[in-house]
Structures are given as C-alpha cells and as structure tokens.
N, C-alpha and C positions, 0 to 999 in steps of 0.2 A: 456387490455387483460382480458377476463372473468376468474374468479377463477375456477380451476378444482375442482369439488365437491368431488373428491376422493383423495385430497391431502391437506396438510397443507400449510402454507405460504412459500414463497421461500426466498432464500438468498438475492435476490434483494430488498425484502420488509422488511428485518431484519436489525438489527444494531449490531455493535460490543459491547457486554456487558462486556466482560472481556478478558484479555490476560494473558498468562503464560510467565513470564520473568525468564530466567535462565542465570546467569552470565552476566547480562546486555543486553541480546539478547532476543527479543520477539520470543518465540519458537512456541506458539500455540495461536489461537484466537477463542474465544467462541462467536458465532453469534446467536442472538435470538431476542425475543421480550419480553416486560414487560409492565405492566400497574399498576398504583396505583389509587385507588378510595378513595374519601372522605367518611365520614360516611353516607352522603346522597346519595351515589352511583354515584356521578359525577366524571368524569375523571380529575385527578390532573396531572398525569404524564403518557405520552404515548410514548413508545419507540418501534419503529418497527410496525408490523402489529398486532393489538390487536383484530381484528374482524374476521379474517379467522379462521375456526375451527381447533382445535388441539384435539388429544385424551388426555383427562385429566387424564387417567390412575388412579393410586391409590389416587390421590387428590380427587376423587369422593367418597372415602369410608365413610366419615361422612354422606353423603346424602344417601348412600346405607344402612348404619346403621339406619338412621332416618326412612327409609322406613320399615325396619324390626321392629323397635319400634312402628311405627304407625300401624303395623299389629298385635300388641298385645304382642310382645316379652318384658318381664319385665326385661330388662338389668339394672344392677346396678353397680355403682362404676367402678372398673377396667374392668368389662365386657364391659361397654360402650366404654371405651378407646381402648381396644384391638379389638373391632369390627370395630373401625375407623382406626386401625393401620396397618402399614407395619412393623411388629415386627421382632426382631432378633432371635426369637425362643429360648429364655432363658427358664430355668426350670419354672420360674414364669409365663412367657407367656403361656407355654404349660399347666400349671396347671389351669390357668384361663379358657382357651379354653376347656380343658377336663371337667371342672365344668359346662360350658355352654351346652356341649353335654349331660352330665348326666341329667341336668335339663330339657333338651328338649326330653329326652328319646330316643336318637339316639346313634349310634356307630361311632367310629373314621373312620371306613372304608366307612361310608356314606358321609363323606366330599368328594367333587369332585375337590378340589384343589390338585395339585401334591404332592407327597412325597418329602421331602427335608431333607438335613442335616441342623441343626441349624447354623446360623451365629455366635451365641454365643458359645464361645469355651468350657465353662464349660458344657453346655448342650450337645454339640457334643461329648465330651469325655464321658459323662454319657451314651449316647446312644451306643457308641462303646463298653464301658465296659460291659454294660448290654446285649450286642448282640441283640439289638432291631432293629438296622439299621435305614434307613431313616424313617421319620414320617410325616404324613399329619399335625399333630399338629405343627410341626416345620416350616411349610411353612408360609411365611410372611403374607399371606391373610387368615390364618385359622380362625381368629376371625370373620371376615366378613362372611365366609362360615358357621361357627357355628351359627351365628345369622340368616342367611338365612334358615338353616335347622330348627331352633327353630320356625321361623315364619311359616314354613310349618306345624309343628306339632300342633302349636297353632290354626291353621285354618283348619286343615284337608286337606291341599293341598298335592299334590304328591311330595314326597321327591326325586324321581329319576330324575325329569325333572326341578329341581329348577333353573337351569342356562339357560333354554330356554327363549328366548325373549318374547314368548307369555304366559309364566307362570304368574299366578296372582301376585306373588311377584315382578317379574321383570317389570311388567306393572306399579306396584306402584312405584318402583325405578325410572322408567322413568318419572313418573308424578312428583315425588319429585324433581328430578334434574331440570326439566323444570320450576317448580314453583320457586325454589330458584335462578336459574341463569337468569330467565326472558327471556329465548329463547328456541326455539324448538331445539331438538337434530338434528344435521346436518347429522350424520352418526352413525350407530351402528355396532361395531365390536366385536371381542372376545379378552378379556384381557389375560395377561400371566397366570392367575389363572383359566381361562376357563369361567369366568363370562362375561356378556355383558359389553362393555365399550363404553361410549358416546363421540362423538366429539362435542365440543362446543368452543366458543371463549374464549380467555384469559379474555376479559372484562366480559363475563358471569360467568366464574369461580370465578373471584374476587368478583363479585356481590353476588354470592352464599355464599362465605366466610364472606362477610360483614354482611349479614343477620344472618348467623349462630352465629358469634361472638357477635353480639349485643343482641341476644335472651335473655340471663340471665338478662339484664337490661331493657327489654321491656315487660311490662305486657301484651301487645297485641300479643306477639309472641307465637309460638308453644312451649308448655312446654317441649316437648321431645327434640326439638332443643336446648332449654336452658340447658337441662340435658347433651346433647352431648358436648356443648361448655364448660360447667363447668367440666365435667368428663375428657376431654382431658387435661385441665390445672391442675386438681387435681391429675391425674394419668399419667403424661407425659411419665414415663418409659414404660407404657403399649402400648403407641402409636408407639414407635420405639424401644428404649432400652437405658439403662443407659450409658451415655457418648456419645450417638448418637446426630446428629445435631438437628433434630426436638425436641427431648426430652430436650436438653439444652436450646433451644430457648424458649420453653414453661415454663420450670422450672425457668429460670433466668429473662426472659423478660415479662412473662405473655402474650405472643403472640401465638395464635393458629398457628401451623405450620404443613404442611403435604406435603411430597414429593409424586411425581408420577414418574413412570419409564419414561425413554426417556427424561430426562431433565426438568421435570415439578415440580414446587413448588408453593404452595399457602400459604399465611399468612394473619392473621387479628388480630387487637387489639380489646380489649373488647368494645372500642368506635365505632368499625365498619370500621376503616380505613383498607383497604385491598390491597394486592398486589398479582399478579400472574405472573409467569415467565415461559418461555419455551425456553430452549437452543436447537437450531435447530438440532445439531448433536446428541442429546440425552444424553450428558454428564452432570452429576449433580454437579460436583465439584465447579462450580462458582455460583450456584443458591442461596445459603444462603447469600453470600457476596452481590449479586445484590439486592435481596429482602430486606435485612435488611438496605442496603444503601438507597433504595428508601423510606423506612419507616422513617429512621433517617432524611433524607433530607426534608421530609414533616413535621417534628416535631412530628411524631406520637410515636416515642420511643426516649429515651435519648441516646445521642451519646456515653457517657462513658460506659453505659451498653452494647450497641451494640459492641463497641470495645472490651470489655472483652469477650463477647460470640464469636466474630469472631476469636479471638486468639485460641479458643478451637475447632472451627468447620471447619476452613479453613485449609486444609492440606498444610504444608510447601513444598516448592520446594527444594529437597535435592540433594546433590552431595557428595558421599562418606560418607553419614550419617550426613552431616551438611548442614544447610540452605545456598543455593547459589542463591536464587531467591524468587519470590512470585507470587501469583495470584493478578493481578492488575486490577482495574476497567477500562473499556473502556471509551473513551472520553465523550460519550453521558451520561454515568452514573456519572462519576466524576464531570462533569460540574454542576450537581444538587447540589453539596456540596458547590459550590462557593457562 
C-alpha cells in the first residue's frame, strides 16, 4: 500500500518500544519507531518505520538556530543554547531571551510565539506577584523566536512576516534542514509556536544530529554548527531546565539531547552516534529510556552512566505515593541488550 503523503507511519509499521507495568499488570503500551546511526551515518539499529516522514517538531530547533546564525546573528554562550531550546521559562531563561531582544533592537511584543505561564514555579510565582501575567518570554520557544527576529534586524528583513514560509529566513531554515538531514522536506506545516515545521524521516533527523554533534571535532564542518553543539553541552540548563530530562542527559552523559512535541526525541554523542525516536501516540515519557538504551546497547555510552541518569529522568509508576510499577522496555528494545 502506498504511503499517504499527509500522514506519518501507521501502527502496523511500528513496534512496541515500551510498556507501563502497574502491580505486575501491563497497563499501557508505547508504540513507535526508532533508529540508531553509526558515526558514518549507516543504520545500526532499525525499529519500526524509520523512512516515513514525521513532524520533527522542536527537535529541529538546533537547525533553525543554525539558520539564524548563518544569517549573521552573533549568538554567544547561553544565547545559543536557549535558541536551540524548549525551555521551562525560568527567570534565567527569560533574562537571556530579553537580552537577545535588546541586542536585536526589538520589543517583547514583536515575538510571535504565544504568551505563556512559565513551567518553572519560581518564575511563575514572580510573574503573579509582579502582576505581569503571561509572557511571551516564558513560552518554551521564545529563544528561537528571538533569534529569528535578530536575524531579521541584522539583514533588514521584515519582522512582521518572519514566520511565513516564503520569508528569506524561513527559506534559509529549510535549506539548512535539508542539508543536514540529507533529504527533501516532505511536508511543511505550522508548529505549536507558529513557526513552520518540517516533516522528515527519523533516519534523516538522526543523520542531522550526527553531523551536528560531530562538528566540534571536524575541522571541515561548519563553525557555527560546532558552536551550537558545544553550547548545548556547555549550557544544558538553557536548552530545557535544571532537573529536566534533556538537561540531565547533556550534563551527565555529554550527549546532545532534544525533545520535540508529540513523542519525538533526538540524541547524539560527540563521536556522531545518533538516535531518533517517535512515539506514535505523542507521549514523551518513554523516549529517554528508549533512546539511551539504544545508545548503550551500541556501546556509544557507558551503561552505568545511563542507569544513573535514567533513575532521575524516568518517572516512577506510583500508587498511593509509593512505587508500584515501572516503565519497561518493549521486547524489540530489551533484546538489544542481550
């Protein structure tokens, strides 16, 4: 049966990646697909359909940030990381984004991402006490949008239409995504923040992360790509938030990690071993477990380090406030550890 060009892969072409076990009973099953590539880009592990396009959602942010930097935006340090991030809206996150807007000579209300309450409790309480209400700075994509606006002011591009697919910046974003993933964008939609979002394969997404992660150690690679990979690992708190899954993986394992909405996760080691996961029903809770297991099974990361991180990032299954179960790997994934 030919693939529907307006749909991702189906249940029939996916595999069971993880299950939720409560009191010895399998309560839920996470179905999806995953791929692990070696440093040279060849497929090492293939679970389910890795070729049918998915919306990569916020896993594309490092490439969107790269397009902004290639457009002349002089991002530095935490600015780079927050432009790549899906942050929790902490006071530190908002401060970095506000600094980017100031440097670009634009106002907060020119951000076209939605207003939001911070996920970070301290920042949320601060906004409530100061009677400021919701803020665009607190939206998890505000760093990316600030970089977009800065690219516009650097080049004299229109700041009102910066999210339109035919805007010069978005055309550059598309070019960067296709260059790094090695494939044409299959479909272009609108992401939750209002920016264009590309559909591409899990294999292509993993390929992009492999090239990005290898950039610091490859003299022939793009210097700005190297800056992105280095900054994500140097400022992991800015990519997501202190205590959050992606931040812990980067901080403790030196593995680039970036979630995307609807069950997407991409990771890559500095050597370029990469993994991309899509949970078909959009739930993220098993993604870190699956992705890190694939990396560990391939020998790309040390198993003790992975076990330590997983204890912190995989939510326990609770009953009455105490553990009564766990998220367990599906057979196709656990078999990789044998």
